[in-house]
N, C-alpha and C positions, 0 to 999 in steps of 0.2 A: 376347254372349260367344261367341268362336270355338268351334265345336263339336268341333274336335280339336286343340287346341293342346298342344304340349310345355311344360309350364309347368317353369322352372328358377329356383330360389330363390336368391338371393344373400343368405346369412345365414340358412339353413334351420333352424338350432337356436334362434332367437330364439324367446321364449315365444309371441308372436304368430304369427310366420312358420311355425312348426312346426304350430300349430293350423290355420292357413289351409292349409298343405299337406295335411293330413290329410284337410281338408273336401273338398278338390279332387280327391284320392285316391279319396274315398268315392264321389265323384260319377262316377268312370269316366275320370278324365283321367290321362295320363301326367306323371308328377311326380318332379323330382330336384332336387338342390341342394347347395350348397357351405356350409363354415363352419370355424371353428377345428378343430384336431384334439383339443385336449382334450375328454374326456367331460364332457357336459353332462346334467342330470336330464330334458330335452327329448328327448333323442336315443333314448332305448328305444323310445318308441311309432312313431317314425318306421321304426327298423329292423323293428319287428314287422310293420309295413305293407309292408316290402320296399322301401321309398323309398332310393335310391341317395344317398348323402352322399359328396361328394367334398371334397379340399382346394382351396384357393383357387388358381385357376390360369386365365390368361387363355384357354387353350387350351379350357376348358371350354364357352365361349360360342361358339355355332354359329348360323349362318342359320336362320331358321325358328322359334326359340325363341319364347315368350313369357316373358320376363325379369322377375320381380318382385324388386324392389329393396328390401332391408331399411332400416329408417329411419335406421340408425347408419352407413351406407356413403356417403362422400363420392364425388366425380367421379373423384378421383385414385386410387380404390381399384382394385386391378389387374383385377378382372372388370368393374366398373361402368364403367371406361374401355374396356374391350373390348367391352362393349354399346354403348356410345355410339358408338363408332366404326364399329360396325355397325348404325346406327340405321335404315337404309335396308332393311335385310335380316332384322329381327327386331322384335318389339314389347316395350316397356319400360312397366311399370307400376310405381308405387310401391306399398307395402303397402297405405296408406289407398285407394288409387284402387281396388285389386282388391277389398277389403272392400265398398266402396260399390256395386261391381258386383253385388255377390252380394245385399246386403241389400234391394235394391230389388225383388227377386222374391219378397219374404215379408212377413208381418205381423212386423216388425223391433223391437227392444228393445235399445238401446244401454246400457251401465252405465259411467257416468264418476265420477269422484271422486278426490281426492288419495290417499285410503285406502278399503280395503273393496271396491274395484270387483270384484277377482277372486273373493272370496267370495261376493258378492253375484250376480255372473254365473254362478258355478257352481251355486249354491242355485236360482236362477231356472231354469237350464238343466234341473237335475235334475228339479224339480217339473214343468215344461211339456213335458219330453220323456216323463214318464211317462203324460200326459194326451193328448197330439196328437203328430203327427209334429214333431219340433223339430231344426233345425240348429243349431250352437253353436260359438263360438270364444271360448275361456278363456284367459286371461292366464297359466296355469300350464303351457301348451304343449298343453291337450286341445282336439281338435277333432273335429266329426263333421259329416258332410254327409248329409242324409236325403233321399231321391226324395219328391217332391210334399209337402214339409214345409209346415206351417201357419206355424210362427213360425221365426225366426233371431234368435238371442241372441248379443249379440257385446260385449266389452269395448273401450269407446272411450278411448283414452289421450290424456292431455292435453298430454304433453311436446311441446314444438316446435309445439304447435296441430295435432297429426296428427289430431285428431278433428274440426276446425271444418266439413270439406266432407261428413260424413257426414249422410245424411237419414233417419233412422229413424222410424217410426211414434211410438214412445214413447221415453223416456229416463228412467233412474234416475239421479238425482244424490246420491251419499253424503255429501259435503262438498266445500268448497272450501279449500285450505291452500296457504301459501306453500312450495312444494316446488320442486326443480329450479332452485335459484338461479344455476346457470350459464346460463341461458336468461330465465327470467321476471326483471323488475324489482323486482316487488313484488307484494303481494296484489290490488291494483286490476288488474294486468296479467294476473293469474291469472284474476280473475272475469271479464274481459272475453273471454277465450279461452272461458270457459264459457257466456258469452252469445252468443258467434258459433255455437257447436255448437248451444245451445238454440234459436236462431233457424231452425234449419234441421230441428227436430223438428216432425212433422206434426200429430199428436194431442195429446200432452200431456206433462208432465214430472212425476214423482214425486221430491221433494227433501226431505231431512231438514230437518224444522222449527226444530231447535235451533241450527243453522248460521248465523251472523250474515250471511256473505257469500253464501250461498243466498237469504236473505229479501231481498237487495237485488237480485237479477238480474231485468234487464229484458228480457223476450223475449215475443214475438209470439204464444205459445201458453199455454193454461191450465196454470198450476202447481199440484200439490195437494201439499201438506205432509204429511209423515207423522213421528210421533215419540210423544211420552207425555203431551201437553198438550190435554185436550180444549177448552180455550178457544181455542187457536191452530192447531191442527193439524187438517187435513181427515180423516186417517187416523190413529188414536189406538190405543196399547196400553194397557190397563189390567190390573189384577190380575196384575202380572208376578210369576212365581215361579221362582226360580233354584235349582237343586239339583246335586248331582254328577252326575246323570243328563242335565241339559240345562234347558232354559228352557219354560216357557209363558206365555200371556197371552191376554187376550180383545181382540178388535179390532173396531174401529168405523169406519164411515165416516159423518161427522157423527153424527147421531142414531141411525143404523141399526147394530144389533149385527151383526156378520159371523161371528162363531163364536170359539171356542176354539182355540188353535193350540199344538202341542206340538213341539218341534224338539230333536235332540240337539246343540245349540250353547252355547256358555259365553261369558258376558260381554255387556254391554249392546249391544255393537255385533252380537251374534247376534241379539237380538230386533230391533233396528231393521231388519236386513238381511231377516229374516223378513217383516217388516210391509210392507216394499217390494215384495217378492214377492207379498203377499196383495193389496196395492193394485193392480198391474197386473193379475193374475189377476181382480181384481174387475171392471176395466173391459173384459175380455175375456169376460166372463160366464161363467167357468169355476165348475163347481159346488163349493162348500165343501167338500164331503166328499172330493172328489178332492184338493183341495190339502191338506187335513189327512192324507190317507193318504201322500201322497209326501213330506211334510216329515218324517215319522217315519222313513225310511230314508235320509236324506241322511248321506252318509260324509265330507264335507269335499272339498277340492281339495288340490292337490299343493303342499307347502310352505306351507300355513297350518293350523298346530296339528296337523301330522303327528306321531303318537305312536309311539314304539317302546320296548320293554321288555327290559332286560338283568338278569336277577337282580331285585334290590329297587330299581333305578334306573329311573326314567322319564325318557325322552329325548324332547323336543319340538322339532321341526324348523319354523321360522316365518321366513317372507320379510319380516318388519318391519324396516324400516331408515330409518323416521322416528318421531320422539319420539312423536307421537300413535299410531302403530300399535304401538311398543313399550308404551305404556300400556295400550292396549286388550288386547294379547296377555297381559301380566302378569295384567289383571283377570280374563281368561277361566281362565288357570292357577290362580289364587286359588280362583276359584268350584268348580273341579272338584277341587282339591286343596287343601282349606282348613287341613290339618293338617302338610303337608310343608313342608319347607325348599325354597326356590326359589332356584336358581343360574342367572344370566344369563350367557350367553357371545354376546358381541355383538360384529358385524365393522362397523365405520363403513363407509359406501358413499361415496365420492368426499370428496376434500379440501375443496370448495366446501360441500357439505351439512354436513361436520363442524364447519366453521369457523362457519357461519350458525347452527347449532342446537346448539352444544357445551354450552350452560347447560340448555337443554331436554333433551336427551340425559341428562346428569348427573341432572336431576330423575326423568326417566322410569325410568332404570335403578335408581334407589336405591329404587324399589318392590319390587325383588328383595331378598333376604337376602344374597347374595354377588353380586358382578360381576366377571368376567373380560372382556378385550378381546383381539381379534386386530389385527395391524396394519390399516392403513386399506386398503381394497380400491380401487384407482384405477380409472379408464375409460379408454376408448381416447382421449377427448378430452381427458383431464386426468390426465397421469401423474404429476405432481408438485404439492406445495402447502405452505403454510406452517404445518402442524400435524402432529402424530403422535398416535397412541393413546394414548402415556405423558402427552401434555398434558391428553387428554380424560379419562384417569384421575386425574388431580390434583383434578379436580372432583366426583369420584363417592366419595362417604363409604363406600359397600360395595364400593370397588376393591380387588381381591385381587392383581391382576397380568395381564400379558401371555402369551397362549397362542398354539401354533401347530402345525400338522400335524406338526413334529418335536418339540415338547414340550407335551405335554397331560398330563403327571404332576400339575401342581398340581391338577387337577380331581379326582384321586382321593381328596383329603381329605374330600370329601362323597359318601360310597359309597352314600347311601340317599336321596337327594334327588331333586328333578325339575329337570332341566337343561333350559333353554331356550335353544337356539341360534337367534340371530336374525341376519339380514342377508340382503342381495341379490347378494352376490359369489360367492366361493368357499368359503365358510364350511363348505361340506360337507365338505371336505377335512379340516379340523380335526375335525369332527364324527366323520367316520369313523374318524379315528385315535384318536379317545377310546373309540368303541365297541369298536375292536379291543384297545385296551389294557385296557379294562374287562371284557371277555370273557376275556383270558387270565388276568388277575388273579383273576377269580373261578373259573376253572378250576384255577388253581393251589392255590386255597383248599380245594378239594373232595378 
């Protein structure tokens, strides 16, 4: 890496890009970037680090820069085009190129999976950073660069095979599912992408044993399966206990007892993610008592089961935007709030995903007591489609109606419930509108 580059990020507010920008900033480099003008949840840490954020403009691109190009930006984007026109006067990296440059300097662990990778990356980063110098890049926009780090932990995104050229020491694979139907042709295509990534892993892969597709992967490094089955899993959890305070379990590696682990996480996926962290830590010969101690203080990652309380109402903000993620989130909420009414407010994300999974969305959302939808959140690559939220609502037996930032009044019918806002778009605008209305309503009642 250049010792004194001026790093400029095209799309600096992206969850991975903002985390990478923070890492390079922590390492002492000059960092700036551009993005949309609308406020995003990744923006605050960049502002706190005093990293300059500009509106997109070709004039921002200058000779001598090292330009890092976000994955979502094509060659005709105004700043990408300007950078390409100046290719002889500056350096251009893609986001995966820059991540790969970083991870080769440390003992690196990449976390991949259709679902759960951000939560697992966050948990692993929390545990290891409390034990040894650790840099990390988490998909919630959190990034930290530590001088002389022992570990580098990063989220490895499968979309458009962005992770295929990474070469980490270890990988955690939480699951393989058919997502991103705008790119992948089917489950076999997705599995092949994970195999390409897996074949670049140097030491070993830790994979969820109950996942049929992960059981099929054909890679050149050892695969250690984790789960709850002593007969088929290398690492397994037994004596699992779930309460309103969190979860605990006994962990084994084959016949070897590793210890009892407690974590303030909810749902079966919380146990599995923790077991994956225990497995990696075991291979790096980290003392069990240190792992146990760090697990107890984990507070979660952004937009994954993030809780807020307004009077008697509990509001949970979660990034879940796939049926499997919705099911896991509702399972976790049921564990923590077994006697409360659960109201799901879901924003479908992209037309192609909504069409492909409409029956699965309906089945997952019906696990809540009441369901509200917002209109579908389009993407830059997909502005229109042949489905709307009302079409999805017809398939949901618990469906109550459509809400928006300008009309959240229907939600007030359940003033003591647990509201789960789920989605990967701009759902927080509706959530914030509801919080404001709720606070004003409760103030007027006092």
